[in-house]
N, C-alpha and C positions, 0 to 999 in steps of 0.2 A: 826416543823409540824410532828404530830403523825397521823399513819394510822391504822384505826379500822376496823376489818371485824366482820360483824354480820351475822350468819347464818339465814336461813328464818324464824325459828321459833322466833327469837329475834326480827326481824323486824314486825312480827305479833303482838308480845307484845306491841311493840311501836305503832303501828297503833291502836290497842285497847285502849292504853291511850289516843290517840290524839282525839278519838271519844268519850270515857267516861273517862275523867280524874278523876272524883270522884270515879268511881269504880277501878282505877288503879293508885292509888296517887305514888306509888314508882315508877313505870315505867314512869310516866308523869315526876317526878322530875329528873330521869335520862336523859329522853328526853330533858328536858330543859337545862341540863348541856352540853349535845352533841350539841345542836343548840348554845350555848353560846361559846363553844370551836371553832365550825365551824366558826361562824361569826367573831372571833377573828383571823382567820387563823392559828389555832394552831391544827386543826384536820381534817382529811379527812375521810370520811366513804364511800368507793367506793363499788360497788356491783360486783358481779361475774356473768358469764354466768349461773350459777346455780340458783341465785337469780332471775334473769330475766325470766329463764325458768319457775321456780315454780310460779311466779306472773302470767305469761301468762297462766299457767294451770289452773288458779282459774276459775270455771265455772260460778259463780255468778257475773254478770257485776258490780253491786254496791259495792261489797267486793274487787273485783280486782282494780276498780278505786280507792278506798280509800287506798288500800295497796300500788298501784302504785304512787299516791300522795305523801304519806310520805317518800317511797324510791326516788323518783326522787328529791324530795324538799332536803332531809338531804344529799344525795349524791352529790346534784348539778350536776347530770348526769354523774358522775365520775364511771369508771370501771376498774377493773383489766383486763389487756389485756390477750388474749387468749394464748393457748399452743403453736401455731406456733411462734408468736413473741417471747415470753419467751425462748424457745428452741434456736431460732435464736441467740439472744444476748448472752445467756448463752453460747452456744458452740463457738460462734466467739470470745467471750471474753477469754475463756479458751485456745483456739489454739494459739491466739495471745500472751497470756501471756506466754505459754509454749515454744513459739518460741522467748521470749524475745523482743517481739514488744509491743508497747504502745497501751492501750485500745482505740478503736474508739471514738470520742467525741459523747456523748450522754446526753441528760437531766437526771439529778438525779432522776427524777421519770419518767423514759422511760417506766416502768412497768404499768402505768396508761394511760387513755385515756379519753377524754370527748366526744368522739363519741361511742354511746352506743354499736353499732354492733360490735366494736373492742374486745368486750368480748368474741367473737367467731371468726370473720372473719377480717382480717387485711385489711386496705387500702393499695392497691398496690400488694396484692396477685393475681397473674396471674391465679391461679386456679379458681377465682369466678369472676362473673360480677362486675365491679367497678361503683360506683355512679359517678355523675358529680361534677365538682368543685363547681358549684352553690348550689348543694345540700349539699356537705361537709360544705361549708362557712355557710349555714343557720343552720346546726346541731351545728357547733363551735360557733355560735352566741348566741343560747340558748339551750344549752345541756339538762337541765331538761325538758324543754317543750317537746323536741322531744323524749327523753327518755319515758316520759309519754305517748305521743301520741302513740307511738310504742306499750306499754303494754295495752293501752285501746281501741285503735282505729283499730288494724289490723282486717280485715274482718274475721267474724267467720269461715268460711268455711277454710280460710288459717291458722287461729289458731288451729282448730282442726286437720288439717293435719299435722302441725307442731309437735304437741304434740304426735300423733299416730306414726309419722316417728321415733321419738326419743324412743318411747318405743318400737318399732320394733327393732331397732338397738340395743338398750339395751339388749332385750331378746336373740338376736343372740349372742351377746358378753357373756352374762351370761352363755348360754349353753356351748359356747367353754371354758370358765374359769372352769365350773363345770367338764367338761370331763377331762380337765388338772389337775384338783385337784385330781380327781380319779387316774390318771396315776403318779402322783407325791407323792402320800400320804405316801410312805414309805420312802421317802427321808428325811435327816435330813435338818434343816434350811440353814446351810451353803451351801449345795449342791444346794438347791432350789433358794437360793439367785443368785448363779452362773448362774443357768439355766433361772431364770428370767431376769438377765442382758443380756445373750446372745439372749434371744427372743426379747427383746428390741432393740437391736443393728441390729438383722437380718430384723425385722419386719419394721423398720425406717431407712434402709439403704440408700435409695434414698434421704429421707429428709436431713438426716445428712450430706450426701455428698454434697447436695445443699448448705448448711451452710458452709461447708469446702471452697467452691468456694468464698464465700463472706468474707473469713478471711483475704484475701490479703496476704497469705504467700509467701515466696520464693520458697518454695517446690511445684513443678508443678505436682507431682504424687499424686492425691487425695487419692488414695487407701492407698499409704504408710502412709500418714499422719493419716489417720483413723486407721489404723493398730496400729501405735505408739501410739495413744491416745485413743483408744476405752474404756480402763478400767477407765480411768479418765472422759470421757464424761459421762459415767453413775453414776460414783460415786462423782463427783464434781458439775455437773450441778444440781442445785435444782429441777427442775420440775422432770427429771428422777430419781433422788436419792428419793425423796418424793414418787413418783408413786410406786417405787420399794418397799420401805420399809413399807409403809402402805399396799400395795397390798399383800406382804409376809404375813402379820399379818391377813389380812381379810381371806385370803385362808386357814389359819390354823385353823380357828374357825370352830365349829361343825355345825353351823346354815348354811342353804342355803344362797347363795349371793342373794341380792334383786336389783331392779333398783334404789332405792334410793342411795345405795353404790356407784354406778357409779357418780352420781351428786355431793354427798359429797366428793369423790376422787376428781373430776374434781376441786372443790373449794378448797380443801386444798392444791392442786399442785399449785393452782394459788396464795394463800396468805400466807402460812406458811413462807416462806422466805422474803416476801415482807411487810408484816404487821407488826406492833408493838404489837397489841393486837387482839386475835382471840377468839371470843366467839361463842362456837358451842355446839353440842349435845355430851352426854357423850361418846358414843362408839368411835367416829373418835377423840375426844380430848384424850381419854385414849390411843388409838392407836398410836397416834402421840407422846406422852409422853413415852409410852413403847420403842418407836424407838429412843428417846432422840433428836427428831427433835426440840423441843422447846429450848433446850441447844445449838443445832448446829447453829441455826439461831437467837437466842436471842430473841425469840417471846413469849410473855406472853399468855398462853392458858388457859381460864376459860370456865365453862358451865353456869356460873351465870352473868346475865345482871347487878346485883348489884355490881359486882366487878369493873365495868368499871370507875365510876368517881375516885375511889381509884388508880386504875391502871394508869389512864392518868396523875394524879400528881406525881406518883412515877417513871414513866418511864424517 
């Protein structure tokens, strides 16, 4: 089973091909290959929270519905799980390995879910309201339908509020990062890397400690465990490592940071270590390659949808 990630522009290409196959014959042929591979259980094409958000953001209902249908159908309602779950598993597995303990049993595809909202919020996360078992059973019984309904039937006032809230949060984060860029501008990359690592650890201290408690270690002093493993948590856990390395390269560019950068970062942190093939836009693909992330995680990164059929047979 291979796992393919498509960024939003590539999904739009496929949606156009579905609507007008004669106008987009190359894209339609690629889509036929993807459908064939998926039907044969050789391919999964999950969405990320970024894909869901960007589809939800489309203001024209007909266009949003068509795009959502293509995404829900080809993905079969599968998503890459959100940052919270990935960090939990990555940190717990790291700590247990460093303590000489066996990894906790989990499914090989633990980083995927057929419950669409787990791209953002985990079932069982006490920080958020939880759906009933009846609702969860219904979603798991027909994942594509529930993903499609979420993307197309959310009340308009709720949809617009969600989009505006994301933009407001992104703007606050953007301003904070721009201020930090100014302060750190004179520092060399190695120093900025150390500073970035320290900020990640400080800002997420409570979250990381909560995962230390779940690791089942014999050491009862959680602070001591964290102190001993802090460097490895940042350097070895894919979500933190990717976030730091791409973030550093974005911040050293001369251009201003944009809201789209946060969405692309969110997607890359979710997929680079867990997908076999990533098809994305030039800038983030280049940043990932500059950081050597494709080699570190054995991921094929391309910007061209036409490369996918060959990559599927070569991987």
